[in-house]
C-alpha atoms as one frame of an Amber mdcrd trajectory, in Angstrom:
protein
   9.675   1.784  -6.982  10.789   3.336  -3.710  13.940   5.463  -3.579  16.681
   3.810  -1.539  16.681   4.890   2.096  20.293   6.041   1.857  19.416   8.368
  -0.992  16.507   9.820   0.942  18.604  10.503   3.997  20.938  12.635   1.902
  18.162  14.853   0.586  18.136  17.512   3.335  21.883  18.121   2.977  22.603
  21.314   1.025  25.856  22.233  -0.637  25.675  25.771   0.727  28.175  28.391
  -0.203  29.560  30.497   2.620  27.282  33.438   1.850  24.119  31.415   1.089
  20.925  31.844   3.093  18.190  29.235   3.545  14.752  30.601   2.644  12.947
  27.288   3.130  13.761  23.790   4.296  10.690  21.576   4.102  10.582  17.825
   4.719   6.822  17.737   5.479   7.472  16.300   8.957   5.395  19.141  10.434
   2.296  18.150   8.463  -0.004  15.402   9.696  -0.373  12.406   7.391  -3.655
  12.275   5.531  -5.626  14.423   3.144  -3.946  17.795   2.650  -6.448  19.043
   0.091  -9.728  20.423   1.400 -11.680  17.548  -0.131 -14.789  17.908  -2.254
 -16.235  21.244  -1.190 -18.090  22.385  -4.283 -19.457  25.725  -5.337 -20.172
  27.151  -1.875 -16.608  28.506  -1.866 -17.522  30.737  -4.813 -19.116  33.089
  -2.260 -18.525  31.620   1.208 -15.356  31.458   3.282 -14.395  27.994   4.566
 -11.380  27.450   6.841 -10.478  24.262   4.957  -9.281  26.351   2.006  -6.844
  28.337   4.164  -3.104  27.559   3.982  -1.720  24.856   6.262   1.875  24.724
   7.391   2.701  27.530   4.991   1.316  25.621   1.976  -1.831  26.442   0.029
  -3.667  24.321  -2.514  -3.776  26.785  -5.359  -6.353  25.303  -7.698  -8.751
  22.456  -8.346 -11.623  21.544 -10.633 -12.823  17.935 -10.727 -13.473  15.842
  -7.627 -10.160  14.103  -8.213  -8.226  17.353  -8.217 -10.108  18.505  -5.107
  -8.743  15.428  -3.271  -5.380  15.289  -5.028  -2.851  16.324  -2.369  -2.040
  14.081   0.604   0.760  13.811   3.144   2.062  10.248   3.284   4.767   8.372
   5.143   6.923   6.086   3.079  10.113   4.313   4.049  10.241   6.294   7.288
   9.916   9.718   5.668   7.010  12.088   5.003   6.216  13.153   1.473   3.648
  15.281  -0.302   1.833  13.009  -2.695  -0.228  14.023  -5.690  -2.787  11.330
  -6.540  -4.902  12.709  -9.375  -4.619  11.963 -13.073  -5.950  15.005 -14.876
  -8.318  14.610 -17.780  -6.860  15.459 -21.162  -9.445  18.247 -21.516  -8.167
  19.918 -18.331  -4.415  19.749 -18.887  -4.372  22.644 -21.309  -6.298  24.749
 -18.804  -4.765  24.014 -15.404  -2.079  22.073 -13.612  -2.656  21.061 -10.016
  -0.488  23.169  -7.713   0.397  23.688  -4.093   2.418  26.801  -3.309   4.469
  28.243  -0.465   7.115  30.830   0.207   7.344  34.594  -0.191   6.050  36.856
  -2.917   9.234  38.969  -2.672  11.657  36.069  -3.125  13.974  36.472  -6.120
  17.295  35.145  -7.434  17.007  31.829  -5.614  17.642  28.114  -6.051  14.997
  25.429  -5.473  15.955  21.811  -4.878  13.200  19.207  -4.990  13.690  15.438
  -5.021  10.537  13.862  -6.436   9.232  10.604  -7.792   6.888  10.743 -10.774
   4.705   7.641 -10.586   3.331   8.036 -14.084   4.791   9.233 -17.359   1.378
  10.308 -18.671   1.762  14.011 -17.869   3.881  16.691 -16.259   5.210  16.887
 -12.705   7.837  19.133 -11.211   8.593  22.500  -9.674   6.943  25.913 -10.016
   9.028  29.016  -9.306   8.772  32.816  -9.463   5.070  32.159  -8.899   2.602
  35.069  -9.157  -0.618  33.080  -9.619  -1.455  29.608 -10.863  -1.744  31.208
 -14.321   1.486  33.230 -14.072   4.717  31.396 -13.202   7.605  29.262 -14.464
   7.655  25.463 -14.463  10.535  23.000 -14.610   9.931  19.277 -14.612   9.258
  16.184 -16.648   6.502  15.653 -19.173   6.519  12.107 -20.466  10.016  11.414
 -21.813  11.246  14.997 -21.810  12.670  17.547 -19.434  10.828  20.835 -19.834
  11.367  24.461 -18.797   8.443  26.762 -19.618   6.685  29.980 -18.717   2.939
  30.139 -18.037   1.531  33.615 -18.627  -2.257  33.820 -18.498  -4.708  32.434
 -21.025  -4.419  32.047 -24.784  -7.956  30.950 -25.649 -11.009  29.295 -24.151
  -9.682  26.777 -21.596  -6.140  27.052 -22.976  -3.230  28.411 -20.943  -0.631
  30.587 -22.624   2.386  28.321 -22.115   5.728  28.819 -23.843   8.427  26.147
 -23.726  11.720  27.930 -23.147  13.896  24.828 -23.321  13.443  21.058 -23.460
  15.475  17.911 -23.955  15.000  14.134 -23.880  15.283  12.621 -20.411  15.435
   8.895 -19.758  13.430   7.923 -16.688  10.796   5.450 -15.607   7.816   5.796
 -13.256   9.063   5.298  -9.708  12.519   6.755 -10.360  13.833   9.332  -7.931
  14.649  12.589  -9.731  16.631  15.354  -8.043  15.744  18.655  -9.663  17.708
  21.828  -8.984  16.247  25.048 -10.418  17.977  28.429 -10.287  16.567  31.834
 -11.221  19.211  34.534 -11.279  18.551  37.912 -12.902  16.644  36.490 -15.843
  18.869  33.445 -16.298  16.818  30.306 -15.650  18.577  26.982 -15.159  17.082
  23.552 -14.438  19.490  20.715 -13.603  17.764  17.329 -13.724  20.880  15.311
 -12.985  21.572  12.467 -15.386  23.533  14.949 -17.500  20.470  17.004 -18.519
  20.548  20.776 -17.908  18.114  23.271 -19.427  18.866  26.994 -19.637  16.950
  30.016 -20.896  16.796  33.762 -20.488  13.399  35.252 -19.668  12.262  38.146
 -17.465   8.484  37.728 -17.628   8.543  37.233 -13.854  11.389  38.243 -11.578
  10.131  37.345  -8.114   7.581  35.112  -6.443   6.776  31.974  -4.512   7.632
  28.344  -5.207   5.332  25.399  -5.705   4.852  21.768  -6.606   2.868  20.853
  -9.692   1.561  17.632 -11.191  -1.002  16.323 -13.657  -0.318  12.703 -12.691
   0.521  10.758  -9.516   3.836  11.860  -8.032   5.614  12.065  -4.664   7.627
  15.079  -3.536  10.150  14.288  -0.793  11.142  17.775   0.296  11.920  21.325
  -0.731  15.026  23.419  -0.144  15.171  27.050  -1.229  18.405  29.003  -0.915
  19.719  32.324  -2.137  22.646  34.639  -1.685  22.584  36.608   1.543  22.068
  39.903  -0.255  18.983  38.480  -2.015  17.570  37.383   1.331  18.163  40.850
   2.771  16.444  42.440  -0.229  13.399  40.164   0.181  13.281  40.944   3.892
  13.371  44.683   3.202  10.647  44.401   0.545   8.417  42.343   2.851   8.941
  44.773   5.728   8.246  47.749   3.489   4.998  46.203   2.275   3.963  45.477
   5.865   4.683  49.074   6.923   2.674  50.431   3.991  -0.265  48.131   4.737
  -0.199  49.101   8.416  -0.117  52.797   7.494  -3.069  52.412   5.112  -5.046
  50.511   7.717  -4.297  53.074  10.426  -5.576  55.841   8.136  -8.988  54.163
   7.757 -11.809  53.706  10.248 -11.574  50.478  12.196 -14.430  47.954  12.308
 -16.498  48.331  15.480 -19.000  45.678  16.494 -22.494  47.185  16.396 -24.906
  44.251  16.679 -24.924  40.551  17.492 -27.941  38.480  16.501 -28.493  34.808
  17.305 -29.983  32.662  14.521 -30.347  29.230  16.155 -31.967  26.528  14.013
 -33.075  28.970  11.286 -29.679  30.281  10.126 -28.340  29.856   6.613 -25.456
  30.571   4.278 -25.440  33.524   1.869 -29.233  33.464   1.530 -30.340  36.618
   3.380 -32.340  39.664   2.269 -32.340  43.111   3.907 -35.441  45.337   3.568
 -38.162  47.059   5.575 -40.634  44.240   6.167 -43.082  45.781   8.655 -43.259
  49.335   7.321 -41.608  51.062  10.287 -38.914  52.664   8.134 -36.113  50.465
   9.504 -34.262  47.717   7.695 -35.211  44.179   8.703 -33.628  40.815   7.932
 -35.180  37.906   6.053 -33.344  34.593   6.298 -34.132  31.894   3.757 -33.302
  28.257   4.396 -33.238  25.989   1.360 -34.621  22.544   0.788 -32.541  20.551
  -1.703 -34.150  17.709  -3.609 -30.934  16.921  -5.482 -28.844  15.662  -6.976
 -26.392  18.259  -5.635 -27.837  21.758  -6.067 -30.536  20.906  -8.596 -34.207
  21.209  -7.602 -33.962  23.627  -4.681 -36.696  25.670  -3.034 -37.367  27.679
   0.105 -37.856  25.552   3.193 -38.207  28.188   5.895 -38.351  31.991   6.007
 -37.538  33.827   9.229 -38.048  37.588   9.533 -36.138  39.531  12.209 -35.541
  43.127  13.124 -32.045  44.479  13.717 -32.352  43.751  17.433 -32.834  40.050
  16.700 -36.549  39.913  17.502 -38.397  37.403  15.343 -41.199  39.151  13.449
 -42.565  35.975  11.894 -41.545  32.569  10.641 -42.943  30.642   7.712 -41.995
  26.992   7.329 -40.152  24.471   9.454 -36.540  25.441  10.284 -33.743  22.891
  10.094 -30.410  23.683  11.752 -28.556  21.471   9.244 -29.705  23.454   6.198
 -26.888  26.010   6.179 -24.985  24.888   3.080 -25.944  26.349  -0.278 -24.277
  26.419  -3.669 -26.979  28.091  -5.746 -29.668  30.743  -5.814 -33.267  30.038
  -4.853 -36.514  31.874  -5.552 -37.081  34.514  -2.875 -36.937  38.318  -2.794
 -38.425  41.292  -0.945 -40.079  43.964  -3.104 -42.994  46.401  -3.148 -44.672
  44.465  -5.905 -48.062  46.249  -5.902 -46.716  49.794  -5.381 -48.600  50.468
  -2.130 -45.447  51.538  -0.279 -45.168  48.303   1.713 -42.962  45.362   0.796
 -44.094  41.901  -0.155 -42.066  38.707   0.124 -42.079  36.684  -3.077 -40.840
  33.107  -2.917 -41.154  29.634  -4.388 -42.277  26.578  -2.455 -44.153  23.350
  -3.242 -44.198  24.164  -6.979 -45.971  27.453  -6.339 -44.919  31.072  -6.700
 -46.147  32.864  -3.576 -46.658  36.569  -2.846 -46.784  37.128   0.927 -47.299
  40.115   3.197 -43.918  41.429   4.329 -45.160  42.333   7.796 -46.702  38.961
   8.660 -45.560  36.391   6.120 -49.195  35.550   5.361 -49.931  34.559   1.773
 -51.660  37.256  -0.265 -51.943  35.280  -3.488 -50.076  32.601  -5.402 -49.928
  30.720  -8.695 -48.536  27.401  -9.912 -44.951  27.391 -11.097 -44.518  26.901
 -14.864 -44.776  23.415 -16.304 -41.419  21.719 -16.752 -40.308  22.195 -20.385
 -39.876  19.115 -22.509 -36.373  17.696 -22.398 -34.798  17.862 -25.901 -33.286
  14.416 -25.308 -36.730  12.987 -24.655 -36.015  12.216 -20.983 -39.028  12.260
 -18.666 -39.422  15.259 -16.363 -38.549  14.594 -12.741 -41.325  16.935 -11.627
 -44.270  18.210 -13.675 -43.509  21.808 -12.619 -40.285  23.682 -12.026 -39.062
  24.738  -8.587 -37.261  27.781  -9.992 -33.675  28.912  -9.613 -33.745  32.681
  -9.150 -36.049  35.682  -9.324 -35.586  39.279 -10.479 -37.849  42.261 -11.109
 -38.037  44.525 -14.168 -40.355  47.021 -15.814 -41.367  45.179 -18.970 -44.729
  46.890 -19.532 -43.671  50.515 -18.996 -45.601  51.006 -15.748 -42.889  53.208
 -14.266 -41.938  50.637 -11.640 -40.357  47.195 -11.637 -43.543  45.183 -11.093
 -42.811  42.380 -13.551 -41.117  39.150 -12.512 -38.280  37.369 -14.307 -38.168
  33.712 -13.238 -35.603  31.217 -14.512 -34.660  27.596 -14.063 -31.070  26.550
 -13.562 -29.601  27.129 -17.030 -32.051  26.896 -19.957 -35.444  28.593 -19.553
 -36.847  31.944 -18.455 -40.385  33.175 -17.864 -41.816  36.684 -17.370 -44.914
  37.426 -15.263 -46.939  40.476 -14.285 -47.293  41.497 -10.655 -50.516  39.399
 -10.640 -48.442  36.358 -11.671 -49.918  36.330 -15.155 -47.576  34.887 -17.775
 -46.198  37.458 -20.229 -43.776  35.271 -22.163 -41.232  32.483 -21.939 -38.119
  31.636 -23.922 -35.163  29.265 -23.988 -31.470  30.202 -24.020 -28.156  29.697
 -22.233 -29.366  31.729 -19.243 -26.266  31.831 -17.101 -27.024  32.606 -13.486
 -28.783  35.958 -13.060 -30.357  38.659 -15.263 -29.606  42.373 -15.342 -32.590
  44.593 -16.322 -31.704  47.895 -18.016 -33.659  50.328 -20.181 -31.292  50.254
 -23.130 -33.288  52.361 -25.611 -34.859  54.822 -23.146 -38.478  53.885 -23.939
 -39.422  53.365 -20.283 -39.282  49.564 -20.516 -36.406  47.326 -19.443 -34.435
  45.125 -21.752 -32.984  42.045 -20.068 -29.323  41.078 -20.253 -29.291  37.348
 -19.582 -26.447  34.985 -20.382 -24.978  36.107 -23.687 -28.208  37.598 -25.052
 -30.095  40.841 -24.815 -33.852  40.275 -24.630 -36.507  42.821 -25.557 -39.246
  43.624 -23.013 -41.507  41.174 -24.859 -38.929  38.356 -24.658 -37.626  38.547
 -28.225 -33.899  38.098 -28.698 -32.412  41.409 -29.836 -28.970  39.884 -30.291
 -26.974  36.895 -29.083 -23.313  35.956 -28.694 -24.046  32.329 -27.840 -22.364
  31.247 -31.082 -19.118  32.945 -29.987 -18.995  32.178 -26.245 -19.099  28.603
 -25.007 -19.476  28.655 -21.219 -22.329  30.133 -19.186 -22.308  33.668 -17.785
 -21.747  33.813 -14.044 -22.428  37.565 -13.708 -23.586  40.335 -16.058 -23.967
  44.114 -15.714 -24.793  47.065 -17.955 -23.108  50.250 -16.765 -21.580  53.431
 -18.255 -17.908  53.220 -17.324 -17.269  56.886 -18.156 -19.522  59.835 -17.401
 -21.712  60.504 -20.445 -20.517  57.378 -22.262 -22.751  54.704 -23.720 -23.199
  51.874 -21.210 -21.039  48.785 -21.573 -22.218  45.229 -20.999 -19.728  43.387
 -18.791 -19.842  39.609 -18.445 -17.968  37.363 -16.043 -18.224  34.396 -18.371
 -16.914  31.486 -16.288 -14.124  29.814 -18.287 -14.617  32.402 -21.046 -13.056
  35.009 -18.752 -14.175  38.652 -18.800 -16.070  39.928 -21.841 -17.220  43.460
 -22.652 -19.686  44.293 -25.437 -21.502  47.377 -26.593 -25.309  47.537 -26.475
 -25.531  46.022 -29.957 -23.585  42.933 -28.961 -20.262  43.854 -30.550 -17.448
  42.370 -28.444 -15.130  45.193 -27.365 -12.736  43.327 -25.071 -12.226  39.681
 -24.206  -9.737  39.007 -21.415  -8.849  35.346 -20.937  -8.331  35.747 -17.191
  -9.488  32.247 -16.282 -12.795  31.246 -14.713 -14.269  34.692 -14.048 -16.794
  34.139 -11.264 -17.813  37.358  -9.507 -17.734  40.928 -10.803 -18.070  44.384
  -9.238 -17.941  47.821 -10.863 -17.344  50.948  -8.740 -15.119  53.990  -8.334
 -12.236  52.143  -6.724  -9.623  54.585  -8.059 -10.806  58.210  -7.782  -7.425
  59.234  -9.180  -8.433  57.640 -12.511 -11.291  58.682 -14.793 -14.490  56.649
 -14.764 -15.281  53.424 -12.960 -13.046  50.452 -12.339 -13.923  46.755 -12.329
 -12.752  43.916 -10.137 -13.308  40.280 -11.055 -12.313  37.213  -9.062 -11.823
  33.687 -10.386 -12.922  30.368  -9.062 -12.798  26.951 -10.732  -9.309  25.893
 -11.893  -7.657  29.115 -10.646  -9.622  30.304  -7.645  -8.642  33.491  -5.899
  -7.030  35.314  -8.829  -8.177  38.948  -8.805  -8.086  41.151 -11.907  -8.446
  44.929 -11.584  -9.376  46.908 -14.709  -9.690  50.598 -15.522 -12.610  52.331
 -17.260 -11.157  51.421 -20.669 -11.063  47.783 -19.500  -7.298  47.651 -19.530
  -5.865  45.393 -16.848  -4.320  47.413 -14.018  -3.208  44.506 -11.877  -3.577
  40.758 -11.498  -2.790  39.126  -8.180  -3.816  36.249  -5.938  -4.451  37.243
  -2.307  -6.127  33.923  -1.428  -7.061  30.592  -3.008 -10.853  30.814  -2.703
 -13.713  32.751  -4.225 -15.401  35.925  -3.023 -18.367  38.163  -3.812 -15.903
  41.120  -4.046 -18.658  43.359  -2.644 -18.198  47.149  -2.978 -17.846  48.939
   0.368 -18.361  52.646   1.042 -16.304  52.566   4.228 -14.846  56.053   4.591
 -17.656  58.262   3.255 -15.203  59.679   0.710 -14.781  58.912  -2.976 -12.861
  55.719  -3.516 -14.673  52.569  -2.480 -13.089  49.383  -1.204 -14.075  45.799
  -1.952 -14.543  43.006   0.560 -12.626  39.777   0.042 -14.096  38.079   3.130
 -14.498  38.946   6.796 -11.905  36.410   7.946  -9.469  38.216  10.224  -6.373
  36.592   8.722  -7.183  35.884   5.078  -9.897  38.460   4.379 -10.309  42.203
   4.679 -11.191  45.244   2.599  -9.002  46.012  -0.424  -8.570  49.191  -2.430
  -8.351  49.686  -6.181  -4.625  48.993  -6.166  -5.019  45.600  -4.536  -3.860
  46.659  -1.067  -5.549  45.408   2.103  -6.611  48.651   3.749  -8.938  47.332
   6.487  -8.543  44.174   8.575 -11.290  42.582  10.627 -10.633  41.988  14.311
  -9.722  38.525  15.543 -12.650  38.552  17.964 -14.236  35.229  17.109 -16.843
  36.598  14.711 -18.452  34.265  12.162 -16.994  34.644   8.676 -18.874  32.121
   6.529 -20.875  34.717   4.543 -21.185  38.484   4.367 -23.241  41.356   2.967
 -22.652  45.107   2.718 -25.235  47.884   3.095 -26.008  51.071   5.043 -27.872
  50.102   8.219 -27.142  52.930  10.676 -28.363  55.654   8.316 -25.100  57.634
   8.260 -24.580  57.098   4.514 -21.730  54.640   4.933 -21.870  50.856   4.727
 -22.036  48.378   7.522 -20.676  44.884   7.043 -22.863  41.972   8.079 -21.074
  38.669   8.621 -22.667  35.396   9.685 -22.822  31.644   9.695 -25.727  29.311
  10.385 -25.913  30.216  14.064 -25.162  33.892  14.561 -24.872  37.198  12.720
 -22.531  40.084  13.645 -22.724  43.594  12.204 -19.735  45.947  12.045 -19.758
  49.701  11.571 -16.976  52.297  11.637 -15.384  53.498  14.861 -15.389  57.169
  13.810 -19.037  57.877  12.990 -21.224  59.640  12.388 -19.424  62.019  10.035
 -20.454  65.637   9.497 -21.065  67.270   6.124 -21.343  65.760   2.689 -20.995
  61.965   2.573 -20.199  59.767  -0.389 -23.293  57.650  -0.995 -23.125  55.515
  -4.135 -26.125  54.204  -6.059 -26.173  50.416  -6.002 -28.133  47.546  -7.511
 -31.640  47.489  -6.036 -32.029  45.195  -3.040 -35.012  43.463  -4.627 -32.683
  41.941  -7.238 -30.326  40.139  -4.883 -28.401  37.049  -5.947 -25.260  35.124
  -5.128 -24.323  35.582  -8.772 -25.276  39.133  -9.546 -22.685  41.608 -10.738
 -22.532  44.487  -8.281 -22.658  48.012  -9.693 -21.926  51.007  -7.450 -22.204
  54.372  -9.216 -20.932  57.562  -7.532 -23.323  59.720  -5.533 -23.254  62.186
  -2.641 -25.672  63.198   0.096 -25.564  65.853   2.838
């Protein structure tokens, strides 16, 4: 049922008091009709930046999960007026975990009134208004849910895939799908009031959140005809002062740090890729080179992937060698693939180890020529009895460990996508294989000090011979996106940290005892470093993706949450960056000049990238100039730019942290950066 035209024409009219200010008046006429959501973009946005996820017209799609929710928001024209339409019907299993949201407005807004006329087109779930929004897991909601008017607070997670939602007030509300509802919500100093018309008003007192953005939320089809946000003039002035103060502080922090200066530009025509690059000395000249790996996908989606083409370059862009046939369309990736650079035989020169055509290949780093190879493992029997698609695996990722106590990491850890792992010697001789919930990438660590690495993989700790030392698979349901073993305090026993997808962030001791379990949402990428030199020990930063992408959680060395905030609505590798050469690292959100930047341990953007047209699809961080500080490499499928600082080189002692080894690179690895200094 369409709202009468006369009713719609009255919607923009506000009953303003003399001292009211208009914070927002939105009728969606400035947005082009069509898909407003980014569409089905998949897992590449876990660690790539795509412009389609950026805000449009001041609105950002805050979360998605299924294909339906990724296509849910559309601008339509109905009865001569534009509207924001939500088209998805959420699955029952998702409604406890997320509600589709688009958000707009200012983070410093407070004590305001939101007016939204909307038309729920289904009574099968909630639709309405979000206000005092911090993140899509921290806000208030007022709206309808089936036959009731509801006012509630959403404050993080309560359990696995369950939001912590508290109904503050509710009442029966008679309405039918297609009815026009005019909702007026006021937040004023802790007094929350939602007027639904039709004689239904909900009130509550709650101060969980006192300022924040506004948004539209729905689990079912609904149309939103406009948004008006007003406040008293003194509240507008206070928000303006707070916003200006934050901008001055950010500008002062940025001015105090070195600025990014373009150091190199390298063309990668035809052979470029997404975040599938390795940095190492390939030809033995003592300088870092670049190895670009293009994937071949056999599908469906990101299953059955292997290396298609390897291209080796020096830092001046000269091609050292190329192995395989490049394809300029093979720049999209949503998974790891088997390839690394490592001195596998200990002769002081690097090899390239990769998987192609169901073979595991060890090649000369200087030429790309094959030194030796072996067949990939046979495909394990499917427990459901389904026939194998291929007789041998293609592999999913590769890491190196010291399993035999040789004093060097010359053993290979090879895994398939989620269930099986194999260990090989440097001669590609099988040591062992086992089955488990592997997660994405292993973390080797000599837990007991016997000179051999144990392997943290998924929710298990494996002995050097492949035996399971302990497992938490019975307690944790999702797969592990990133794992790391690191002492968070000087002299302390190392802690195992796990970004456990929908399980959130988990910390255990080395015997598997769970120490902390933060239900932060879908914890995707994790980095540990000294982000706050004013605090003891190391801090952690974790960023979410599916269902609540872009939420960042900062934790101290005791794994207490310091801050939760949402700078963007996409994923990130949150790479540690030694930018200043002093204690206190930053982390990189992305290299996009508007929505990216380097952040400090308090969640402040302290370095912006120039708006000079650089590619910003993928990035990596490492020391390339030799001055002890990091450069930032940013690229897409066609070109690569490298930024350094504009104040180098620096004299005297330089902060130079100890990082994960470059031979264990992955789009899913947890990054560990332990303090260190060099002169």
